[in-house]
C-alpha positions as CSV (number, residue, x, y, z in Angstrom):
1,M,128.9,124.4,87.5
2,I,129.1,120.5,87.5
3,Q,126.1,118.4,86.4
4,L,125.3,115.6,88.8
5,M,123.8,112.2,87.9
6,Y,120.3,113.0,89.4
7,G,120.2,116.5,87.9
8,G,121.7,118.7,90.6
9,T,124.8,120.9,90.3
10,I,127.8,121.9,92.3
11,D,128.6,125.5,92.9
12,A,130.6,127.8,95.2
13,N,127.9,127.9,97.8
14,L,129.0,124.5,99.1
15,I,132.1,126.1,100.5
16,S,130.1,127.9,103.2
17,I,128.5,124.5,104.1
18,K,131.9,122.9,104.6
19,V,133.1,125.8,106.7
20,L,129.9,125.5,108.8
21,I,130.4,121.8,109.5
22,V,134.2,122.1,110.3
23,T,133.7,125.2,112.4
24,Y,131.0,123.6,114.5
25,T,133.1,120.5,114.9
26,I,136.1,122.5,116.1
27,N,134.0,124.3,118.7
28,T,132.5,121.0,119.8
29,C,135.9,119.4,120.1
30,Q,136.9,121.7,123.0
31,M,134.7,119.5,125.2
32,F,136.5,116.3,124.4
33,H,140.0,114.7,124.9
34,P,142.4,115.8,122.2
35,Y,142.6,112.3,120.6
36,S,138.9,112.1,120.4
37,C,138.8,115.6,118.9
38,I,141.2,114.6,116.1
39,R,138.9,111.7,115.2
40,I,135.8,113.9,115.2
41,L,137.5,116.5,113.0
42,R,138.6,113.8,110.5
43,V,135.0,112.6,110.3
44,S,133.8,116.2,109.8
45,I,136.2,116.8,106.9
46,L,135.2,113.4,105.4
47,I,131.5,114.5,105.5
48,C,132.3,117.6,103.4
49,F,133.6,115.4,100.6
50,V,131.1,112.6,100.9
51,F,128.2,115.0,100.5
52,T,129.6,117.3,97.8
53,A,126.8,116.1,95.5
54,C,124.1,117.6,97.8
55,T,124.0,121.0,96.2
56,K,121.5,123.3,94.7
57,D,119.9,123.4,91.3
58,D,119.4,126.6,89.3
59,V,115.6,126.0,89.0
60,S,113.6,127.6,91.8
61,A,111.4,125.6,94.2
62,D,107.7,125.0,93.8
63,K,105.7,128.2,94.3
64,I,104.0,128.1,97.6
65,S,101.8,130.6,99.4
66,T,103.4,133.6,101.0
67,S,100.3,134.7,102.8
68,I,101.1,134.9,106.5
69,S,99.9,136.8,109.5
70,E,100.3,140.6,109.4
71,N,102.9,140.3,112.2
72,A,105.2,138.0,110.3
73,N,107.8,138.8,107.6
74,T,107.0,138.0,104.0
75,I,109.9,136.7,101.8
76,D,110.2,134.9,98.5
77,L,110.2,131.4,100.0
78,S,111.3,129.8,96.7
79,A,114.5,131.9,96.9
80,C,115.9,130.1,100.0
81,K,116.4,126.4,100.2
82,L,117.3,124.3,103.2
83,R,120.9,123.2,102.7
84,S,122.3,121.6,105.9
85,I,121.4,120.9,109.5
86,I,123.3,119.7,112.6
87,Q,121.1,117.8,115.1
88,D,121.2,115.9,118.4
89,V,120.4,112.3,117.3
90,G,120.9,109.6,120.0
91,D,122.9,112.1,122.1
92,Q,125.3,112.7,119.3
93,N,125.7,115.6,116.9
94,Q,124.7,114.5,113.4
95,A,125.2,116.6,110.3
96,A,122.8,116.2,107.3
97,L,122.8,117.8,103.8
98,F,119.8,118.4,101.5
99,S,119.7,118.0,97.8
100,Y,117.1,118.9,95.2
101,N,116.0,117.7,91.7
102,K,115.7,119.7,88.5
103,A,112.2,120.8,89.4
104,G,113.5,122.3,92.7
105,N,111.8,119.6,94.8
106,P,113.6,117.8,97.7
107,Y,115.6,114.7,96.4
108,S,117.3,113.6,99.6
109,V,118.3,114.4,103.2
110,L,121.5,112.4,103.9
111,Y,123.1,112.0,107.3
112,A,126.8,111.6,107.9
113,N,126.3,108.6,110.2
114,N,123.4,106.9,108.6
115,G,122.2,103.8,110.5
116,T,119.8,102.5,113.1
117,G,117.8,105.3,114.5
118,N,119.2,107.8,112.0
119,P,117.7,107.1,108.6
120,N,118.4,108.9,105.3
121,H,115.3,110.4,103.6
122,Y,114.5,110.0,99.8
123,F,111.7,111.6,97.8
124,I,110.4,110.1,94.5
125,Y,108.1,111.9,92.1
126,D,105.7,110.9,89.3
127,S,105.7,112.4,85.8
128,K,103.6,115.4,87.1
129,N,106.3,116.2,89.7
130,R,103.9,115.0,92.5
131,L,105.4,113.2,95.5
132,R,104.8,109.5,94.7
133,E,106.9,107.9,97.4
134,Y,108.8,108.8,100.5
135,D,111.4,106.4,101.9
136,K,113.5,106.3,105.1
137,R,116.6,104.1,104.6
138,Y,119.4,102.6,106.4
139,A,121.9,102.4,103.6
140,T,119.8,100.7,100.8
141,F,117.3,99.1,103.2
142,N,113.9,100.8,103.3
143,V,113.1,100.9,107.0
144,E,109.9,102.9,106.3
145,Q,108.2,103.4,103.0
146,H,105.2,105.6,102.1
147,K,103.3,105.5,98.8
148,Y,100.7,108.1,98.0
149,G,97.4,108.4,96.2
150,Y,95.8,111.7,94.9
151,N,92.4,113.2,94.4
152,A,91.2,115.4,91.5
153,S,92.7,118.5,93.2
154,N,96.2,116.9,93.3
155,Q,96.1,116.5,97.0
156,I,97.5,113.4,98.7
157,V,94.5,111.6,100.2
158,T,96.0,108.1,100.9
159,D,99.3,107.3,102.6
160,S,100.1,103.6,102.5
161,M,103.0,102.9,104.9
162,V,105.2,99.9,105.3
163,S,107.6,99.8,108.3
164,R,110.3,97.3,109.1
165,E,111.9,98.9,112.1
166,A,113.7,96.6,114.6
167,G,112.6,93.5,112.6
168,V,108.9,94.2,113.0
169,H,106.8,94.3,109.8
170,Y,104.0,96.7,110.1
171,E,101.6,98.2,107.5
172,S,98.9,100.9,107.6
173,V,96.8,103.0,105.4
174,S,96.0,106.6,106.2
175,T,93.1,108.6,104.7
176,I,93.8,112.3,104.8
177,E,91.4,115.3,105.0
178,Y,92.3,119.0,104.3
179,D,90.9,122.4,105.2
180,A,90.2,125.2,102.7
181,M,93.8,126.4,103.0
182,G,95.2,123.0,102.0
183,R,96.4,122.0,105.4
184,I,96.0,118.5,106.8
185,I,93.4,118.6,109.5
186,K,92.4,114.9,110.0
187,E,93.7,111.4,109.3
188,T,92.1,108.0,109.7
189,I,94.9,105.5,110.1
190,V,94.0,101.8,109.8
191,N,96.6,99.2,110.7
192,T,96.4,96.5,107.9
193,F,99.3,94.2,108.9
194,N,101.5,93.4,111.9
195,D,103.6,90.2,111.9
196,S,104.3,90.3,115.7
197,A,101.2,91.7,117.4
198,P,97.5,92.1,117.0
199,L,96.3,94.9,114.7
200,D,96.1,98.3,116.4
201,R,92.8,100.1,116.7
202,T,92.0,102.7,114.1
203,R,93.4,106.0,115.0
204,R,92.0,109.4,114.0
205,P,94.5,112.2,114.8
206,T,93.4,115.8,114.2
207,Y,95.4,118.9,113.5
208,T,94.2,122.4,114.5
209,Y,95.7,125.9,114.0
210,D,95.5,129.1,115.9
211,S,94.6,132.5,114.6
212,R,98.1,133.1,113.5
213,G,98.2,129.9,111.5
214,N,100.4,127.9,113.9
215,L,99.9,124.2,114.8
216,A,98.3,123.7,118.2
217,V,100.4,121.2,120.2
218,A,99.5,119.8,123.6
219,L,101.2,121.5,126.5
220,W,102.8,124.1,124.2
221,K,101.6,127.7,124.5
222,S,100.5,129.4,121.3
223,S,102.2,132.5,122.5
224,S,105.6,130.7,122.4
225,Y,105.7,130.9,118.6
226,D,107.9,133.6,117.2
227,Y,106.9,136.0,114.3
228,K,109.5,134.7,111.8
229,I,109.3,132.3,108.9
230,N,109.0,128.5,109.5
231,P,111.6,126.9,107.2
232,L,109.2,124.0,106.4
233,R,107.3,126.5,104.3
234,Q,110.2,126.4,101.8
235,N,108.5,123.4,100.1
236,T,105.1,121.8,100.5
237,V,106.7,118.3,100.6
238,F,108.4,119.2,103.9
239,Q,105.1,120.5,105.3
240,F,103.3,117.4,104.3
241,I,105.7,114.7,105.7
242,H,105.9,116.5,109.0
243,R,102.1,117.2,109.1
244,N,103.0,120.8,110.1
245,Y,101.9,123.9,108.2
246,S,102.8,126.4,110.9
247,M,103.5,129.9,109.6
248,N,106.0,130.6,112.4
249,N,108.6,128.8,114.5
250,A,107.7,127.0,117.7
251,A,109.9,129.3,119.8
252,V,112.1,132.3,119.5
253,Q,115.5,131.2,118.2
254,A,118.9,132.6,119.1
255,K,119.7,133.8,115.6
256,Y,118.0,134.4,112.2
257,N,119.3,135.1,108.8
258,S,118.6,138.3,106.9
259,R,115.5,136.8,105.4
260,G,114.0,136.1,108.8
261,L,114.7,132.3,108.7
262,P,115.9,130.6,111.9
263,L,119.4,129.3,112.2
264,S,118.4,126.7,114.7
265,A,115.3,124.9,115.9
266,H,115.8,124.5,119.6
267,P,113.6,124.6,121.6
268,S,110.9,123.1,119.4
269,N,107.6,121.3,119.8
270,D,108.0,118.8,117.0
271,Y,110.6,116.6,115.2
272,F,112.5,118.0,112.2
273,F,113.4,114.9,110.3
274,N,115.5,112.8,112.7
275,S,115.4,114.9,115.8
276,G,113.5,117.4,117.9
277,V,116.8,119.3,118.7
278,T,118.4,121.1,115.7
279,Y,121.4,123.1,116.7
280,S,122.2,124.6,113.3
281,I,120.3,125.3,110.0
282,A,122.0,126.6,106.9
283,Y,120.3,127.8,103.7
284,D,121.1,128.6,100.1
285,C,119.4,132.0,99.4
286,L,119.4,133.5,95.9
């Protein structure tokens, strides 16, 4: 094992991730001109080396509830960590790798072709291992930054956001409400600054769940959800930033691993980090 600067380690499990990326690229290459294929393959190999640091820690993830509907499978969610994804971002296949800190919480989600429309994601914690800040960055530039405030129950109740997308400086503050199960059910979002347009009206989005514990989404049938495990449940940070506490996946997927976790998220009814189309998901399972 090799200790990394931010507390992570490198182990043999990374080999499977490299093979996944290169294999997927080779299959994709068959659709392109040979010269283009060579360039794509070179980039894929480079990705494997650039993101070598994005590997797992020996410490298990935060304990989260494993209480799900009687029709779903129960697994030790702390034993499987999201490791890599391949998504359709801007009509291009983009690979991203996940890393975690010593406490087992998400540290980063880094994309191979980070840039406009395809930010990297960083998670910063306080001394109590609570999420203090969540950043979306183009290289070192914070295109979107969230800072959080907590109540006495250690729930995030304020989300102060600053966005600088496309040269527009925009700020808002969201006040968050939860149900008895700790799921976000309502926000009150107040626009506090906009350097290029009048302030937006206050917005009050709500979030409701069906009897199986899955998020109700407009024009999406509740019956479309599968009976497997939603990978966002691997860590409460992922659930929070996506505002999605669904127990199951939005649709039946082509393949699942032995733990009942999906190996893709397509079709889907929501974004998963930078895209609503995720062709491949890989995990590290203990």
